[in-house]
C-alpha positions in Angstrom: -91.9 -27.5 153.1 -88.2 -27.4 153.7 -86.8 -29.0 156.8 -85.9 -26.7 159.7 -82.2 -27.7 159.6 -82.0 -26.7 155.9 -83.4 -23.3 156.7 -80.9 -22.8 159.5 -78.1 -24.0 157.3 -79.0 -21.4 154.7 -79.1 -18.7 157.3 -75.7 -19.7 158.5 -74.4 -19.8 154.9 -75.7 -16.3 154.3 -74.1 -15.0 157.5 -70.8 -16.7 156.7 -70.8 -15.4 153.1 -71.3 -11.9 154.3 -68.3 -12.1 156.6 -66.2 -13.8 153.9 -67.3 -11.1 151.4 -66.1 -8.4 153.7 -62.7 -10.2 154.1 -62.3 -10.5 150.3 -63.2 -6.9 149.9 -60.5 -5.9 152.3 -58.1 -8.2 150.4 -59.0 -6.5 147.1 -58.5 -3.1 148.6 -55.2 -4.1 150.2 -53.7 -5.7 147.1 -55.0 -2.8 144.9 -53.1 -0.3 147.1 -50.0 -2.6 147.2 -50.1 -3.0 143.4 -50.4 0.8 142.9 -47.6 1.4 145.3 -45.2 -1.1 143.8 -46.0 0.0 140.3 -45.2 3.6 141.3 -41.9 2.6 143.0 -40.7 0.0 140.5 -42.9 -0.5 137.4 -42.9 -3.9 135.8 -41.1 -5.6 138.8 -41.9 -9.1 140.0 -43.4 -7.6 143.2 -45.9 -5.6 141.0 -46.9 -8.7 139.1 -47.4 -10.7 142.3 -49.6 -7.9 143.7 -51.6 -7.9 140.5 -52.0 -11.7 140.6 -53.2 -11.6 144.2 -55.5 -8.7 143.3 -57.0 -10.9 140.6 -57.4 -13.9 142.9 -59.2 -11.8 145.6 -61.4 -10.2 143.0 -62.4 -13.6 141.7 -63.1 -14.8 145.3 -65.2 -11.7 145.9 -67.2 -12.1 142.8 -67.8 -15.8 143.6 -68.9 -15.0 147.1 -71.2 -12.2 145.9 -72.8 -14.5 143.3 -73.4 -17.2 145.8 -74.9 -14.8 148.3 -77.3 -13.4 145.7 -78.3 -16.9 144.7 -79.0 -17.8 148.3 -81.0 -14.7 148.9 -83.0 -15.3 145.7 -83.7 -18.9 146.7 -84.8 -17.9 150.1 -87.1 -15.2 148.8 -88.9 -17.5 146.4 -89.4 -20.2 148.9 -92.9 -20.2 150.4 -93.1 -18.6 153.7 -93.7 -20.8 156.7 -96.6 -19.5 158.7 -97.8 -20.8 162.0 -101.1 -22.5 162.1 -104.0 -20.1 162.6 -105.0 -19.7 166.2 -108.6 -20.6 167.0 -110.6 -19.1 169.7 -110.8 -21.3 172.7 -114.3 -22.6 173.1 -115.5 -23.4 176.6 -116.0 -27.1 177.1 -118.5 -28.4 179.5 -117.8 -31.7 181.3 -121.4 -32.7 181.7 -122.9 -31.8 178.3 
């Protein structure tokens, strides 16, 4: 059985990776739009290449975060579920028996 702190840490990691993945997705969309705009205005310029470089960086970060998130989800789903001990019916106890 995994320690409780490890389980909480994986839940935090999943939550944080979801937030970071959303941030990276926004970065990909932003740099895609900027690259398209700069390529339309001045094709082959330094600004276009910088936008494409940053688009590649954010795409790599998005891919890495997505892979880590899927691995954490897979590891969490294959782990045995922690179930509470079964409850037993309370039996009346007699003091003088």
